[in-house]
RODO-2510 file (C-alpha; in nm, 4 decimals, decimal comma):
residues 371
     n   res          X          Y          Z
     1     m    -1,1602    -3,1368     1,5667
     2     t    -0,8524    -3,0241     1,5271
     3     v    -0,7519    -2,6614     1,5380
     4     r    -0,4514    -2,5273     1,3782
     5     v    -0,2520    -2,2371     1,4611
     6     r    -0,3338    -1,9157     1,2479
     7     i    -0,0673    -1,6588     1,1235
     8     d    -0,2738    -1,3310     1,1161
     9     k     0,0066    -1,1361     0,8961
    10     d    -0,2166    -0,7863     0,9731
    11     r    -0,0746    -0,8226     1,3325
    12     a     0,2626    -0,9658     1,2230
    13     r     0,3460    -0,6188     1,0893
    14     q     0,1852    -0,4453     1,3557
    15     i     0,4087    -0,6116     1,5992
    16     l     0,7219    -0,6092     1,3870
    17     w     0,6526    -0,2066     1,3822
    18     e     0,6421    -0,1433     1,7224
    19     e     0,9610    -0,3790     1,7833
    20     a     1,1009    -0,1974     1,5715
    21     a     1,0234     0,1340     1,6912
    22     k     1,1099    -0,0459     2,0910
    23     a     1,4401    -0,2158     1,9312
    24     l     1,5261     0,1792     1,7598
    25     a     1,4728     0,2900     2,1688
    26     g     1,7396     0,0352     2,2791
    27     y     1,5178    -0,2092     2,4635
    28     i     1,7667    -0,5158     2,3380
    29     d     1,8166    -0,8614     2,4972
    30     r     2,1534    -0,8993     2,4915
    31     t     2,1427    -1,2781     2,5477
    32     w     1,8767    -1,2789     2,2397
    33     e     2,1465    -1,0321     2,1150
    34     a     2,4482    -1,2400     2,1210
    35     s     2,3156    -1,5496     1,9841
    36     i     2,1959    -1,3423     1,6437
    37     v     2,4839    -1,2124     1,6213
    38     s     2,6802    -1,5519     1,6458
    39     l     2,3992    -1,6646     1,3197
    40     s     2,5109    -1,3759     1,1511
    41     d     2,8450    -1,4452     1,1734
    42     a     2,8496    -1,7863     1,0577
    43     c     2,6319    -1,6800     0,7949
    44     e     2,8478    -1,4887     0,6308
    45     g     3,0527    -1,6412     0,3452
    46     a     2,7183    -1,8874     0,3729
    47     s     2,3709    -1,8630     0,2775
    48     k     2,2175    -1,5920     0,4419
    49     t     1,8989    -1,7841     0,4114
    50     h     1,8693    -1,9277     0,7527
    51     i     1,8678    -1,5255     0,8922
    52     a     1,5124    -1,4756     0,6905
    53     a     1,4282    -1,8034     0,8342
    54     l     1,5340    -1,7312     1,1585
    55     g     1,3512    -1,3517     1,1120
    56     t     1,0057    -1,5308     1,0024
    57     a     1,0095    -1,7847     1,2703
    58     i     1,0190    -1,5330     1,5601
    59     l     0,7363    -1,3473     1,3914
    60     a     0,5322    -1,6370     1,3416
    61     k     0,6214    -1,6846     1,7472
    62     c     0,5297    -1,3121     1,8173
    63     t     0,1993    -1,3593     1,6403
    64     n     0,0990    -1,6792     1,8114
    65     p     0,2794    -1,8283     2,0565
    66     a     0,1732    -2,1779     2,0002
    67     v     0,3427    -2,2175     1,6285
    68     d     0,6021    -2,4674     1,5307
    69     v     0,8940    -2,2981     1,5164
    70     f     1,0366    -2,5352     1,3162
    71     a     0,7975    -2,5666     1,0609
    72     l     0,8362    -2,4367     0,7106
    73     k     0,5180    -2,5314     0,5654
    74     a     0,1285    -2,5479     0,7412
    75     s     0,1027    -2,9520     0,6734
    76     v     0,3903    -3,0447     0,9247
    77     g     0,0979    -3,0646     1,1992
    78     d    -0,1423    -2,8817     1,4161
    79     r     0,1400    -2,6152     1,4579
    80     g     0,2696    -2,5891     1,1424
    81     y     0,2290    -2,2414     0,9356
    82     s     0,3422    -2,1266     0,5433
    83     a     0,7059    -1,9506     0,6096
    84     r     0,7720    -1,8894     0,2745
    85     s     0,4435    -1,7001     0,3143
    86     l     0,4851    -1,4966     0,5831
    87     a     0,8563    -1,4145     0,4703
    88     k     0,7204    -1,3227     0,1566
    89     d     0,4070    -1,0964     0,2140
    90     v     0,4968    -0,9329     0,5802
    91     l     0,9077    -1,0129     0,6566
    92     a     1,0346    -0,8840     0,3319
    93     p     0,8347    -0,5669     0,2227
    94     n     0,7736    -0,4476     0,5719
    95     a     1,2341    -0,5023     0,7048
    96     r     1,2815    -0,3334     0,3504
    97     e     1,0688    -0,0410     0,4813
    98     l     1,2497    -0,0429     0,8099
    99     d     1,5739    -0,0661     0,7214
   100     i     1,5912    -0,4904     0,8409
   101     n     1,8702    -0,6691     0,6715
   102     i     1,7084    -1,0262     0,6889
   103     g     1,9981    -1,1776     0,4904
   104     a     1,8175    -1,2973     0,1443
   105     t     1,6509    -0,9684    -0,0438
   106     g     1,4259    -1,0729    -0,2926
   107     p     1,0700    -1,0323    -0,2703
   108     e     1,0572    -1,4450    -0,1571
   109     p     1,3452    -1,4666     0,1093
   110     l     1,2925    -1,8517     0,1216
   111     n     1,2478    -2,0149    -0,1789
   112     n     1,6026    -2,0712    -0,1496
   113     q     1,7944    -2,3335    -0,1298
   114     p     1,7486    -2,5514     0,1059
   115     y     1,3720    -2,4060     0,1804
   116     f     1,2460    -2,4015    -0,1210
   117     h     1,1820    -2,8059    -0,0843
   118     e     1,2239    -2,8871     0,2715
   119     s     0,8631    -2,8944     0,4945
   120     t     1,0750    -2,8284     0,8358
   121     i     1,3918    -2,6710     0,9814
   122     s     1,6484    -2,9728     1,0962
   123     r     2,0626    -3,0207     1,1609
   124     d     1,9861    -3,2861     0,8669
   125     m     1,8828    -3,0569     0,6042
   126     n     2,0844    -3,0928     0,2866
   127     v     2,3271    -2,7774     0,3119
   128     k     2,7182    -2,6966     0,1781
   129     g     2,9819    -2,8057     0,4342
   130     n     3,0227    -2,4204     0,5418
   131     a     2,6770    -2,3551     0,6374
   132     a     2,6190    -2,6734     0,8439
   133     k     2,7692    -2,4311     1,1402
   134     a     2,5156    -2,1727     1,0556
   135     v     2,1870    -2,4658     1,0357
   136     s     2,3272    -2,5728     1,3963
   137     i     2,3540    -2,2911     1,5306
   138     l     2,0050    -2,1986     1,3757
   139     c     1,8508    -2,4570     1,5581
   140     d     2,0069    -2,3758     1,8651
   141     v     1,8862    -2,1027     1,8527
   142     l     1,4728    -2,2211     1,7460
   143     d     1,4972    -2,4405     2,0277
   144     r     1,5504    -2,1756     2,2441
   145     l     1,2576    -1,9839     2,0676
   146     q     1,0209    -2,2889     2,0674
   147     a     1,0618    -2,3499     2,4495
   148     l     0,9156    -1,9801     2,4930
   149     p     0,6226    -1,9576     2,7193
   150     d     0,4208    -1,6427     2,5516
   151     e     0,4120    -1,3344     2,2875
   152     a     0,5887    -1,1017     2,4729
   153     s     0,9212    -1,3284     2,5793
   154     a     0,8709    -1,3844     2,1744
   155     r     0,8661    -0,9870     2,0859
   156     a     1,1826    -0,9747     2,3024
   157     a     1,3711    -1,1884     2,0848
   158     l     1,1970    -1,0275     1,7399
   159     r     1,4156    -0,6959     1,9365
   160     a     1,7170    -0,8214     1,9121
   161     y     1,6831    -0,9450     1,5856
   162     i     1,5764    -0,5956     1,4469
   163     a     1,8880    -0,4316     1,6868
   164     v     2,1099    -0,6877     1,5365
   165     r     2,0288    -0,7118     1,1698
   166     r     1,9877    -0,3027     1,1193
   167     r     2,3772    -0,3162     1,1699
   168     y     2,4260    -0,5423     0,8966
   169     g     2,4063    -0,5433     0,5062
   170     p     2,5344    -0,3184     0,2695
   171     r     2,5004     0,0759     0,2679
   172     y     2,4650     0,1859    -0,0926
   173     s     2,5720     0,5579    -0,1632
   174     k     2,3817     0,6257    -0,4523
   175     t     2,5407     0,9033    -0,6558
   176     i     2,4051     0,9870    -0,9552
   177     d     2,2312     1,2471    -1,0470
   178     l     1,9304     1,1964    -1,1748
   179     t     1,9380     1,5571    -1,4028
   180     l     2,2554     1,4417    -1,5660
   181     d     2,2810     1,5296    -1,8879
   182     v     2,4654     1,2169    -2,0710
   183     t     2,5311     1,1499    -2,4451
   184     i     2,4258     0,8330    -2,5252
   185     d     2,7940     0,7562    -2,7255
   186     e     2,9087     0,8133    -2,3865
   187     l     2,6476     0,6017    -2,2130
   188     i     2,7296     0,3027    -2,4184
   189     a     3,1217     0,3621    -2,3299
   190     r     3,0536     0,3448    -1,9730
   191     v     2,8208     0,0120    -1,9999
   192     i     3,1126    -0,1322    -2,2052
   193     a     3,4180    -0,0142    -1,9634
   194     f     3,1929    -0,1120    -1,6198
   195     v     3,0997    -0,4687    -1,7688
   196     s     3,3985    -0,5431    -1,9228
   197     a     3,6264    -0,4672    -1,5962
   198     d     3,4562    -0,7927    -1,4090
   199     s     3,2109    -0,9874    -1,4671
   200     e     3,0740    -1,1024    -1,1149
   201     g     2,9337    -1,3885    -1,2302
   202     g     2,6815    -1,1942    -1,4851
   203     r     2,5331    -0,9337    -1,2719
   204     r     2,6622    -0,6866    -1,4104
   205     a     2,5767    -0,7508    -1,7561
   206     q     2,1723    -0,9096    -1,5846
   207     a     2,1709    -0,5538    -1,4138
   208     i     2,2130    -0,3577    -1,7406
   209     v     1,9944    -0,5579    -1,9562
   210     a     1,7130    -0,5241    -1,6351
   211     a     1,7511    -0,1712    -1,6895
   212     l     1,6783    -0,1317    -1,9954
   213     m     1,4034    -0,3687    -2,0093
   214     d     1,2623    -0,1218    -1,6658
   215     l     1,3017     0,1832    -1,9249
   216     i     1,1149     0,0797    -2,1878
   217     s     0,8553    -0,1748    -2,0103
   218     g     0,8512    -0,0358    -1,6143
   219     v     0,9770    -0,1484    -1,3563
   220     d     0,6967    -0,3353    -1,1993
   221     r     0,6805    -0,5501    -1,5589
   222     v     1,0204    -0,6812    -1,5276
   223     k     1,1460    -0,9985    -1,3304
   224     a     1,5404    -1,0239    -1,3093
   225     r     1,6332    -1,3966    -1,2168
   226     r     1,8948    -1,3819    -0,9311
   227     i     2,1692    -1,6040    -0,9181
   228     n     2,0957    -1,9100    -0,8061
   229     d     1,7152    -1,8728    -0,8224
   230     p     1,5733    -2,1679    -0,8348
   231     s     1,2477    -2,0864    -0,9464
   232     r     1,2049    -2,0934    -1,3418
   233     t     0,8596    -2,0174    -1,4145
   234     v     1,0201    -1,8488    -1,6929
   235     p     1,3377    -1,8823    -1,8916
   236     g     1,6324    -1,6573    -1,9572
   237     d     1,8126    -1,4471    -1,6354
   238     v     1,5215    -1,1141    -1,7382
   239     a     1,1874    -1,1392    -1,8324
   240     v     0,9007    -0,8864    -1,9295
   241     r     0,5344    -0,9827    -1,8450
   242     t     0,2139    -0,8538    -2,0594
   243     d     0,0411    -0,5605    -1,9845
   244     d    -0,2600    -0,7449    -1,8418
   245     d     0,0174    -0,9036    -1,5814
   246     d    -0,1280    -1,2908    -1,7672
   247     g     0,2311    -1,4219    -1,8634
   248     w     0,5404    -1,3237    -2,0279
   249     e     0,5559    -1,1124    -2,3237
   250     r     0,9422    -1,1679    -2,3847
   251     t     1,2640    -1,3303    -2,2088
   252     l     1,6451    -1,2107    -2,2182
   253     e     1,9103    -1,4713    -2,1222
   254     v     2,2112    -1,3035    -2,0354
   255     r     2,5590    -1,4424    -2,1539
   256     d     2,9423    -1,2961    -2,0803
   257     k     3,0655    -1,6125    -2,2313
   258     p     3,0758    -1,6866    -2,5806
   259     v     2,7329    -1,8678    -2,6701
   260     s     2,6619    -2,0963    -2,9587
   261     r     2,3974    -2,2121    -3,2050
   262     e     2,3052    -2,4627    -2,9752
   263     d     2,2464    -2,1873    -2,6728
   264     l     2,0203    -2,0177    -2,9575
   265     i     1,7816    -2,3510    -3,0193
   266     i     1,8015    -2,4238    -2,6383
   267     l     1,6206    -2,0626    -2,5273
   268     a     1,4027    -2,0900    -2,8034
   269     s     1,2787    -2,4530    -2,7248
   270     r     1,2216    -2,3622    -2,3344
   271     a     1,0507    -1,9863    -2,4151
   272     a     0,8362    -2,2243    -2,6411
   273     d     0,7470    -2,4957    -2,3837
   274     a     0,6863    -2,1238    -2,1585
   275     g     0,4717    -1,9906    -2,3857
   276     v     0,6691    -1,6876    -2,4238
   277     g     0,6297    -1,5278    -2,7981
   278     e     0,9744    -1,3461    -2,8369
   279     a     1,3378    -1,4340    -2,7239
   280     i     1,6515    -1,2608    -2,7032
   281     m     1,9958    -1,3872    -2,6659
   282     v     2,2208    -1,1044    -2,5372
   283     a     2,5290    -1,2219    -2,5843
   284     v     2,8162    -1,0087    -2,4761
   285     a     3,1448    -1,2278    -2,4384
   286     a     3,4677    -1,0481    -2,6062
   287     g     3,5623    -1,3175    -2,8692
   288     q     3,2158    -1,4039    -2,9321
   289     p     3,1927    -1,5464    -3,2501
   290     q     2,9917    -1,5512    -3,5665
   291     i     2,6533    -1,7316    -3,5039
   292     a     2,4384    -1,7912    -3,8491
   293     i     2,1149    -1,6844    -3,7088
   294     a     1,8615    -1,7189    -3,9715
   295     e     1,8339    -2,1059    -3,8892
   296     p     1,7478    -2,0900    -3,5356
   297     r     1,5247    -1,7766    -3,6338
   298     a     1,3530    -1,9844    -3,8576
   299     w     1,3805    -2,3188    -3,6242
   300     a     1,1946    -2,0836    -3,3191
   301     a     0,9671    -1,9144    -3,5594
   302     q     0,7929    -2,2777    -3,6438
   303     r     0,7665    -2,3235    -3,2855
   304     g     0,5484    -1,9577    -3,2377
   305     v     0,8573    -1,7948    -3,0774
   306     s     1,0446    -1,4928    -3,2130
   307     l     1,4292    -1,5074    -3,1462
   308     t     1,6858    -1,2499    -3,1369
   309     l     2,0419    -1,2091    -3,0909
   310     f     2,2081    -0,9287    -2,9784
   311     t     2,6602    -0,9522    -2,9849
   312     e     2,7514    -0,6399    -2,8972
   313     w     2,5836    -0,3801    -2,6197
   314     d     2,6158    -0,0718    -2,8798
   315     t     2,3338    -0,2127    -3,1028
   316     l     2,1355    -0,3515    -2,8299
   317     i     2,1398     0,0181    -2,5965
   318     r     2,0536     0,1809    -2,9289
   319     q     1,7833    -0,0368    -3,0244
   320     v     1,6118     0,0040    -2,6354
   321     l     1,6430     0,3941    -2,6310
   322     l     1,4373     0,4070    -2,9615
   323     w     1,1599     0,1226    -2,8326
   324     a     1,1184     0,3684    -2,5490
   325     p     0,8230     0,5453    -2,4221
   326     t     1,0702     0,9110    -2,4185
   327     p     1,2725     1,0124    -2,6219
   328     a     1,6024     0,8813    -2,6785
   329     l     1,7975     1,1438    -2,4794
   330     e     1,5897     1,1343    -2,1856
   331     a     1,5610     0,8349    -2,1775
   332     a     1,9836     0,8075    -2,1594
   333     r     1,9361     1,0011    -1,8965
   334     h     1,7053     0,7799    -1,6734
   335     l     1,9150     0,4794    -1,8158
   336     p     2,2110     0,5190    -1,5358
   337     n     2,0332     0,5200    -1,1967
   338     l     1,8153     0,2259    -1,3055
   339     v     2,1206     0,0146    -1,3818
   340     q     2,2546     0,1424    -0,9870
   341     e     1,8311    -0,0081    -0,8699
   342     r     1,9140    -0,3390    -1,0389
   343     l     2,2947    -0,3619    -0,9153
   344     i     2,1222    -0,3322    -0,5571
   345     a     1,8636    -0,5524    -0,6121
   346     l     2,1243    -0,8417    -0,7352
   347     e     2,3552    -0,7302    -0,4042
   348     v     2,6879    -0,7041    -0,5961
   349     p     2,9500    -0,5434    -0,3037
   350     e     2,8701    -0,1798    -0,2125
   351     a     3,2290    -0,1490    -0,4609
   352     t     3,0212    -0,2388    -0,7224
   353     v     2,7590     0,0151    -0,7413
   354     a     3,0238     0,3054    -0,6373
   355     s     3,2238     0,2270    -0,9023
   356     w     2,9742     0,2883    -1,1406
   357     g     2,8354     0,5775    -0,9949
   358     a     3,1314     0,7650    -1,0143
   359     m     3,1395     0,7164    -1,3771
   360     f     2,8171     0,9523    -1,3908
   361     v     2,8749     1,2093    -1,1502
   362     a     2,9138     1,5722    -1,2704
   363     s     3,2017     1,7788    -1,1638
   364     r     3,2708     2,1443    -1,2158
   365     s     3,5332     2,0870    -1,4789
   366     g     3,2873     1,8343    -1,7038
   367     g     3,0579     1,5848    -1,8024
   368     p     3,0060     1,2598    -1,6438
   369     g     3,3474     1,0946    -1,4828
   370     t     3,5329     1,3840    -1,5314
   371     p     3,8426     1,3858    -1,2700
***
């Protein structure tokens, strides 16, 4: 009878925490350290998912030395395992607590190109030109990892990985005073100024909208789609789950470029296909033309979707503050911190988080943002 390798996730977590403590004490193999630094450097400006892939493979090798470290799915053979599952259930959540930057910061690190549709890691994986070097280095490191004879030698690689990846990644400074009073007018003005200063591929606007949904539905129910995330189980950039966690109650598309009537129809159509009863288009770009909403709204209603269009921050923010379960002024005081957390989750540069926080720093001479 064929016996497949098994990855004990509880034991994997235990190993990760044990080796994190040893890495902090300085028990580092310098040859492994050099290899992981080399991969880390190659991934700067390319896909950092390769870093998460390596961490997952090392952790799998520590947990069961018989594993095929090139495998991404259990179906590849007797030594295969689900790398995506190990990354999601063990590496990602514990790395955050242990301050290990694994490159990809989402809840499913291997749910990105090219990993989400591959069965194995190889030098032939279809990647963009600037990532080819990173893949080559990754495979070189995996060749060495594959040849390790036992758990102890794999643990040495894990310690080096932890030590190196603790040095990388942004160190966000959280400067927003949670007790700071801010008027609704001040809040809206700062949101408009912040989003207008730099789009950052729409991430600033998306963080604002996600935080607004956090206010009314709670962080645990709100999903903000990451940039280039191939997983589209629900349309839109921000979505809110139902209270019973059995589906999606609303989806929001965030656009910082002008949208058309056709864009509204497309959003409503996708919402209907996904069984989402409420679709909201947030079209906040400068120069957004007026759209006759009545026809698209009627079209959507015939398909069981309530369609709403917001074309300015003022209206959206005031509406959400009224929806919030706390009084509007209290909700306004909490929003800046929620936006800060969403910006970090969307991996904006450190300077972006700092510039948002600077708008809400109290001084002795005045209110938020006073010089």
